[in-house]
C-alpha positions in Angstrom: 29.5 27.3 -55.9 31.0 26.0 -52.7 30.0 29.1 -50.8 26.4 28.8 -52.1 26.3 25.1 -51.0 27.5 25.9 -47.5 25.0 28.8 -47.2 22.1 26.4 -48.1 23.2 23.9 -45.5 23.4 26.6 -42.9 19.9 27.9 -43.7 18.5 24.4 -43.6 20.1 23.8 -40.2 18.5 26.9 -38.8 15.1 26.1 -40.1 14.9 22.5 -39.0 14.1 23.3 -35.3 11.1 25.3 -36.5 9.6 22.2 -38.2 10.4 19.6 -35.5 7.4 18.8 -33.3 8.0 18.3 -29.6 7.3 14.7 -28.6 4.5 13.8 -26.2 5.6 12.6 -22.8 4.4 11.7 -19.3 6.0 13.8 -16.6 4.0 12.9 -13.5 2.0 10.0 -12.1 0.4 10.3 -8.7 0.2 8.2 -6.7 3.0 6.2 -8.3 2.4 3.1 -6.2 -0.3 1.0 -4.6 -1.0 -2.4 -3.0 -2.2 -5.4 -5.0 -6.0 -5.6 -4.6 -6.5 -1.8 -4.3 -8.5 0.4 -6.5 -6.9 3.9 -6.8 -7.4 7.2 -8.6 -4.3 8.0 -10.6 -3.5 11.5 -11.8 -1.4 11.7 -14.9 0.3 14.9 -16.2 1.7 15.1 -19.7 3.8 17.5 -21.8 3.1 18.2 -25.5 0.0 15.8 -25.2 -3.5 16.2 -26.6 -5.6 14.1 -24.2 -9.2 14.0 -25.3 -12.3 12.7 -23.4 -13.5 9.5 -25.0 -10.4 9.2 -27.2 -7.6 8.8 -24.7 -6.8 5.3 -23.3 -4.5 4.2 -20.5 -2.5 0.9 -20.3 -0.6 -0.4 -17.3 -0.3 -4.0 -18.4 -1.9 -7.3 -17.3 -3.8 -7.3 -14.0 -4.3 -3.6 -13.8 -7.8 -2.7 -15.2 -8.6 0.9 -16.1 -12.2 1.3 -15.1 -12.6 5.0 -16.0 -10.6 7.8 -17.6 -11.5 11.5 -17.1 -9.7 14.1 -19.2 -9.5 17.4 -17.4 -7.1 19.1 -19.8 -5.1 18.3 -22.9 -2.2 17.8 -20.4 -4.0 16.2 -17.5 -6.2 13.2 -16.8 -7.3 11.0 -13.9 -7.9 7.3 -14.2 -9.6 4.8 -11.9 -7.4 1.7 -11.8 -8.3 -1.6 -10.2 -5.3 -3.8 -9.3 -5.9 -7.5 -9.2 -5.0 -9.1 -5.9 -2.8 -11.7 -7.6 -0.6 -9.2 -9.4 3.1 -9.6 -8.4 5.0 -6.8 -6.8 7.2 -4.7 -9.1 7.2 -1.8 -11.5 4.8 -1.3 -14.4 5.3 0.8 -17.6 2.5 3.3 -18.4 1.2 4.1 -21.9 -1.3 6.8 -22.8 -2.7 6.6 -26.3 -4.8 9.3 -28.0 -5.4 8.3 -31.6 -1.9 8.1 -33.2 -0.3 9.9 -30.3 1.5 7.7 -27.8 3.1 9.0 -24.6 4.9 6.4 -22.4 6.8 6.3 -19.1 8.8 3.2 -18.2 8.5 1.9 -14.6 5.9 4.6 -13.9 3.8 2.7 -11.3 4.9 0.3 -8.6 2.9 -2.6 -7.2 3.7 -3.0 -3.5 3.8 -6.3 -1.7 1.5 -6.4 1.3 3.5 -7.0 4.4 6.8 -6.0 2.8 8.9 -3.1 3.9 7.3 0.0 5.4 6.4 2.2 2.4 5.4 5.9 2.1 3.7 7.4 -1.0 3.7 11.1 -1.4 1.1 12.7 -3.8 1.7 16.4 -4.6 -1.4 18.6 -5.1 -0.6 21.3 -7.8 -1.1 24.9 -6.8 -0.7 28.0 -8.9 1.0 30.2 -6.3 2.1 29.6 -2.7 3.6 32.1 -0.3 5.3 31.3 3.0 2.8 33.7 4.7 0.0 31.3 3.6 1.3 28.7 6.1 0.3 28.7 9.7 2.2 26.1 11.7 0.0 26.9 14.8 -3.1 25.9 12.9 -2.2 23.4 10.2 -5.9 22.7 9.4 -6.2 26.2 7.9 -3.3 25.7 5.5 -3.8 25.1 1.8 -3.8 21.5 0.7 -0.4 20.8 -0.7 0.1 17.0 -0.6 -1.2 13.7 0.8 0.8 10.9 2.2 -0.2 7.2 2.4 1.8 5.1 4.8 1.8 1.3 4.5 3.0 -0.7 7.5 4.8 -4.0 7.2 3.8 -7.3 8.9 4.8 -6.1 12.4 3.1 -3.9 15.0 5.1 -0.6 15.1 5.2 2.9 16.3 5.7 5.0 13.1 6.9 8.5 12.6 6.7 10.4 9.3 8.9 13.4 9.0 9.3 15.8 6.0 11.3 18.9 5.5 9.8 22.2 4.3 12.0 24.2 2.0 11.9 27.0 -0.6 14.3 27.9 -3.5 14.8 31.3 -2.0 15.1 30.6 1.7 16.3 27.0 1.8 15.2 24.8 4.7 12.3 26.3 6.6 11.9 23.5 9.1 10.5 20.0 9.6 7.1 18.6 10.3 6.2 15.3 12.0 3.2 12.9 12.1 3.1 10.1 14.6 1.2 6.8 14.5 1.5 4.7 17.7 1.0 0.9 18.0 -0.1 0.5 14.4 -1.1 -3.1 13.7 0.5 -5.2 10.9 -0.5 -4.2 7.4 -2.1 -1.0 8.6 -2.7 1.8 6.0 -2.8 5.4 7.1 -3.5 8.4 4.8 -3.1 12.0 5.8 -2.3 15.4 4.3 -0.2 18.5 5.3 -3.1 19.9 7.2 -3.0 17.0 9.7 0.5 17.4 11.0 1.2 16.8 14.7 4.3 19.0 15.1 6.2 21.7 13.3 9.8 22.5 14.2 11.5 25.6 12.9 15.0 26.9 13.6 14.8 30.1 15.7 17.9 31.4 14.1 16.5 31.0 10.6 15.2 34.1 8.8 12.2 32.0 7.8 10.7 32.5 11.3 10.3 36.2 10.5 8.7 35.5 7.2 5.9 33.3 8.5 2.7 35.2 9.4 2.1 32.9 12.4 5.5 31.6 13.6 5.3 28.5 15.8 6.6 28.3 19.4 9.8 26.8 18.1 10.6 30.1 16.4 11.0 31.7 19.8 14.6 31.8 20.9 15.6 30.3 24.3 15.8 33.0 27.0 19.3 34.1 27.8 20.1 33.4 31.5 21.0 36.5 33.5 24.1 36.3 35.6 
């Protein structure tokens, strides 16, 4: 009897995962911040969700009005969000409801204070496949669109420099890229993408230089002086 009882418990334990339904969740919000008074398009990616046009609703709390929701896929939607100018700075929770299905992400969206610290918002553009050979540091405008960056200046006139590192799982750090903004006035807002970079810098000793189809000048090693 005891052996039969333990066998039943074991069988039940093995079957339980088959009947457990994965919970819906929000895994990405882009952009994840904006200034009070702005109207922004927000892209939301879910997991185990069933977004439906006309049925899915988005809530970001008081002062953030959702003007429109467009469902592109059961796992992806975009929303036009209007932020009231009087909304205080801070983080907001995000909730996406489709019928009885609720997917939430705490502190998913930040309201930035105009004139506060210099802020940078990075928005990733999903791509199916990307090869290093697709990137041409000598002609950034021809590269595929990978991300956009929005830069918010504080309440002082500044020379601003945005630098980001390019890396891959297989090859590690490929190099860095820079974008410069000189004499930007207080509260200036600048938006650019990876095709509008001013300067790429790659390590000549890195094997990545030989991988790129069009290596930049920084890939060329310094000439060895002859005695």
